[in-house]
C-alpha positions as CSV (number, residue, x, y, z in Angstrom):
1,X,19.5,7.8,-20.8
2,X,18.2,11.2,-21.9
3,X,19.2,10.4,-25.6
4,X,16.6,7.6,-25.8
5,X,13.6,8.6,-27.9
6,X,10.3,7.6,-26.4
7,X,6.6,8.2,-27.2
8,X,4.9,10.4,-24.6
9,X,1.3,10.5,-23.4
10,X,-0.2,13.5,-21.6
11,X,-2.5,13.3,-18.5
12,X,-3.7,15.7,-15.9
13,X,-2.5,13.5,-13.1
14,X,-0.1,10.5,-13.2
15,X,-0.1,8.3,-10.1
16,X,2.6,5.8,-9.4
17,X,1.4,2.8,-7.4
18,X,-2.0,1.2,-7.1
19,X,-2.0,0.8,-3.4
20,X,-4.6,2.2,-1.0
21,X,-3.0,5.7,-1.2
22,X,-2.7,5.9,-5.0
23,X,-6.2,4.5,-5.6
24,X,-7.8,6.7,-3.0
25,X,-6.2,9.7,-4.7
26,X,-7.4,8.6,-8.1
27,X,-11.0,8.1,-6.9
28,X,-11.1,11.4,-5.1
29,X,-9.8,13.3,-8.0
30,X,-12.4,11.9,-10.3
31,X,-15.1,12.6,-7.7
32,X,-14.0,16.3,-7.7
33,X,-13.7,16.6,-11.4
34,X,-15.0,13.8,-13.7
35,X,-13.2,15.5,-16.7
36,X,-9.7,15.0,-15.3
37,X,-7.5,12.5,-17.1
38,X,-6.1,10.3,-14.3
39,X,-3.8,7.3,-14.8
40,X,-2.5,4.9,-12.2
41,X,0.7,2.8,-13.0
42,X,1.2,-0.5,-11.0
43,X,4.3,-2.6,-11.2
44,X,2.5,-5.8,-10.2
45,X,0.9,-8.1,-12.7
46,X,-2.4,-7.1,-11.3
47,X,-3.6,-4.6,-8.7
48,X,-3.0,-6.1,-5.3
49,X,-0.2,-8.4,-6.4
50,X,2.3,-6.5,-4.3
51,X,-0.1,-5.7,-1.4
52,X,0.9,-8.4,1.1
53,X,-0.6,-6.9,4.2
54,X,-3.3,-8.8,6.2
55,X,-4.5,-6.0,8.3
56,X,-6.9,-4.6,10.8
57,X,-8.3,-1.4,9.3
58,X,-10.4,1.5,10.5
59,X,-13.2,2.1,7.9
60,X,-13.3,5.8,8.5
61,X,-11.3,6.5,5.4
62,X,-13.7,4.5,3.3
63,X,-16.6,6.2,5.0
64,X,-15.3,9.5,3.8
65,X,-14.3,8.4,0.3
66,X,-17.1,5.9,-0.6
67,X,-19.8,6.2,2.0
68,X,-21.9,3.4,0.4
69,X,-19.0,0.9,0.4
70,X,-21.0,-1.8,2.1
71,X,-23.7,-1.6,-0.7
72,X,-20.9,-1.7,-3.3
73,X,-19.5,-4.9,-1.9
74,X,-16.2,-3.8,-0.3
75,X,-14.4,-6.9,1.0
76,X,-14.7,-5.9,4.7
77,X,-16.3,-9.1,5.9
78,X,-14.9,-9.7,9.4
79,X,-15.6,-7.0,12.1
80,X,-13.4,-7.2,15.1
81,X,-15.3,-8.9,18.0
82,X,-12.5,-9.4,20.5
83,X,-9.3,-7.4,21.1
84,X,-6.5,-9.0,23.2
85,X,-3.0,-7.7,24.2
86,X,-0.4,-9.8,26.0
87,X,3.0,-9.3,27.5
88,X,5.0,-12.4,27.0
89,X,7.8,-13.8,29.2
90,X,9.7,-17.1,29.2
91,X,7.3,-18.4,31.8
92,X,4.0,-17.4,30.1
93,X,1.8,-14.5,29.3
94,X,0.1,-11.6,31.1
95,X,-3.1,-10.1,29.7
96,X,-2.9,-6.3,29.5
97,X,-6.3,-4.6,30.0
98,X,-7.6,-2.6,27.0
99,X,-8.3,0.6,28.9
100,X,-4.7,1.8,29.3
101,X,-3.8,0.9,25.7
102,X,-3.3,3.8,23.2
103,X,-6.2,4.6,20.8
104,X,-4.4,3.0,17.9
105,X,-4.6,-0.4,19.7
106,X,-8.4,-0.1,20.2
107,X,-10.0,-2.0,17.3
108,X,-13.6,-1.6,18.2
109,X,-15.5,-1.0,14.9
110,X,-12.5,-2.1,12.8
111,X,-12.3,-4.9,10.3
112,X,-9.8,-7.7,9.6
113,X,-9.1,-7.6,5.9
114,X,-6.8,-8.6,3.0
115,X,-5.5,-5.3,1.7
116,X,-4.8,-7.0,-1.6
117,X,-8.5,-7.7,-2.0
118,X,-9.5,-4.2,-0.7
119,X,-7.2,-2.7,-3.4
120,X,-8.6,-4.9,-6.1
121,X,-12.1,-3.6,-5.2
122,X,-10.9,0.0,-5.0
123,X,-9.4,-0.4,-8.5
124,X,-12.9,-1.5,-9.8
125,X,-14.4,1.7,-8.2
126,X,-11.7,3.8,-9.8
127,X,-12.2,2.3,-13.2
128,X,-15.9,2.9,-13.0
129,X,-15.2,6.6,-12.5
130,X,-13.0,6.6,-15.6
131,X,-9.5,6.2,-14.1
132,X,-7.1,4.4,-16.4
133,X,-5.1,1.7,-14.5
134,X,-2.1,0.0,-16.1
135,X,-0.8,-3.0,-14.2
136,X,2.5,-4.6,-15.2
137,X,4.0,-1.1,-15.8
138,X,6.9,-0.5,-13.5
139,X,8.2,3.1,-13.5
140,X,12.0,3.1,-13.9
141,X,12.8,6.9,-13.8
142,X,11.4,10.4,-13.5
143,X,11.1,12.9,-16.3
144,X,12.0,16.5,-15.5
145,X,10.9,19.7,-17.2
146,X,13.0,22.7,-18.3
147,X,12.8,24.3,-14.8
148,X,13.9,21.1,-13.0
149,X,10.3,20.2,-12.0
150,X,9.0,16.6,-12.1
151,X,6.8,16.4,-15.2
152,X,6.3,12.6,-15.6
153,X,7.7,9.1,-15.4
154,X,9.1,6.5,-17.7
155,X,7.0,3.3,-17.6
156,X,7.3,-0.1,-19.3
157,X,11.1,0.1,-19.8
158,X,12.7,-3.4,-20.0
159,X,16.0,-5.0,-20.8
160,X,18.6,-2.8,-19.2
161,X,22.0,-4.3,-18.3
162,X,23.1,-4.1,-14.6
163,X,25.2,-1.0,-15.4
164,X,22.1,0.8,-16.8
165,X,23.0,0.5,-20.5
166,X,20.5,-1.0,-22.9
167,X,20.7,-4.8,-23.4
168,X,20.0,-6.9,-26.5
169,X,16.3,-7.1,-25.8
170,X,15.9,-3.5,-24.6
171,X,12.5,-1.9,-24.7
172,X,12.5,1.9,-24.1
173,X,9.0,2.1,-22.6
174,X,7.2,5.4,-22.8
175,X,6.9,8.7,-21.0
176,X,3.7,9.6,-19.2
177,X,3.5,13.3,-18.5
178,X,1.2,14.9,-15.9
179,X,0.4,18.3,-14.7
180,X,0.7,16.6,-11.3
181,X,2.7,13.4,-10.5
182,X,1.8,11.5,-7.3
183,X,4.4,9.0,-6.0
184,X,2.5,6.3,-4.1
185,X,5.2,3.6,-4.2
186,X,5.1,2.5,-0.6
187,X,8.1,2.3,1.7
188,X,11.5,3.2,0.2
189,X,10.2,3.7,-3.3
190,X,13.1,4.3,-5.8
191,X,11.4,7.4,-7.4
192,X,10.6,8.9,-4.0
193,X,14.2,8.4,-2.9
194,X,15.3,10.2,-6.0
195,X,13.0,13.1,-5.4
196,X,13.9,13.3,-1.7
197,X,17.6,13.5,-2.7
198,X,17.2,15.9,-5.6
199,X,15.1,18.5,-3.7
200,X,16.7,17.9,-0.3
201,X,13.3,17.1,1.2
202,X,14.9,15.4,4.2
203,X,17.2,18.3,5.1
204,X,16.7,19.3,8.8
205,X,14.2,16.4,9.3
206,X,14.3,13.5,11.7
207,X,15.4,10.3,9.9
208,X,12.6,8.0,8.9
209,X,12.2,4.7,10.8
210,X,11.3,1.4,9.2
211,X,10.2,-2.0,10.5
212,X,10.1,-5.4,9.0
213,X,7.1,-7.6,9.2
214,X,6.6,-11.3,8.4
215,X,3.2,-12.9,7.9
216,X,1.8,-16.3,7.1
217,X,-1.8,-17.3,6.4
218,X,-2.9,-20.4,8.3
219,X,-6.0,-22.5,7.8
220,X,-6.8,-23.9,11.2
221,X,-9.1,-26.4,12.8
222,X,-12.6,-24.9,12.9
223,X,-12.7,-25.8,16.6
224,X,-9.7,-23.4,17.2
225,X,-10.9,-20.7,15.0
226,X,-12.4,-17.5,16.6
227,X,-13.5,-15.3,13.7
228,X,-13.1,-11.6,14.5
229,X,-10.5,-12.1,17.3
230,X,-7.4,-9.8,17.2
231,X,-4.4,-10.6,19.4
232,X,-1.2,-8.6,19.7
233,X,1.8,-9.4,21.8
234,X,5.1,-7.9,22.8
235,X,8.1,-9.0,24.9
236,X,9.7,-12.5,24.8
237,X,11.6,-13.7,22.8
238,X,12.7,-10.1,22.1
239,X,15.1,-8.5,24.5
240,X,14.9,-5.0,25.9
241,X,17.0,-3.6,23.1
242,X,14.5,-4.5,20.3
243,X,11.0,-3.3,19.5
244,X,8.4,-5.5,18.0
245,X,5.9,-8.1,18.7
246,X,3.4,-10.5,17.1
247,X,-0.1,-10.4,15.7
248,X,-2.8,-13.1,15.3
249,X,-5.9,-12.1,13.3
250,X,-8.8,-14.6,12.8
251,X,-10.6,-13.8,9.6
252,X,-13.2,-15.7,7.6
253,X,-13.0,-19.3,6.2
254,X,-11.0,-20.7,9.2
255,X,-8.0,-18.6,8.2
256,X,-5.6,-16.8,10.6
257,X,-3.0,-14.2,9.8
258,X,0.0,-14.9,12.0
259,X,3.0,-12.5,12.0
């Protein structure tokens, strides 16, 4: 597709993906140098549209990035009040005490959040600093410089046929060039996979491991709702040859994340 003529825009930094990593990078860059031209490209129709995680987060990252996040209205509204861990069997459950659990399972001082809402708030903070954020702009390919370096991305390209050729309603999109290009696509991003393959970044490394999570949001009877309670389980119905478990997070408004 190198014969396609596209308009190009120049930036100091181009960031692909308006998730927590991409937005944190954008905010920090503008904190370090307000004159930098920083753009964030997001494939979702709005920031947060592809952030499906209902999560328990440690606010230490926000403490370092935006120390006054509470005053600025960050949507961390439900501190963890109770932390439970159970081993399940066909006959019932056994409570595992908290003290032998690894530190990552200790949620004291953490918050139950919607990461989509957290990212929407982070985008507001980034835009106040002068970061340009373009939602609805999927990045379809990388742009390389004369020496084989990554110098930008193609964004807003639409209408390709399944074989990669332009279709009837093809729109070529535009190139966004940066002195630095950050790929913050999330797990198994197509551009990241291309870079890993091109520059042999995985050579001699252990293979990456991935897991699949499924989550629903339930609105429950207020009498059964325990805001701030975090419960994790492992064991049944999984066998000994599979890793995994479940989570139940009670957030505000009688809602529960179940996954």
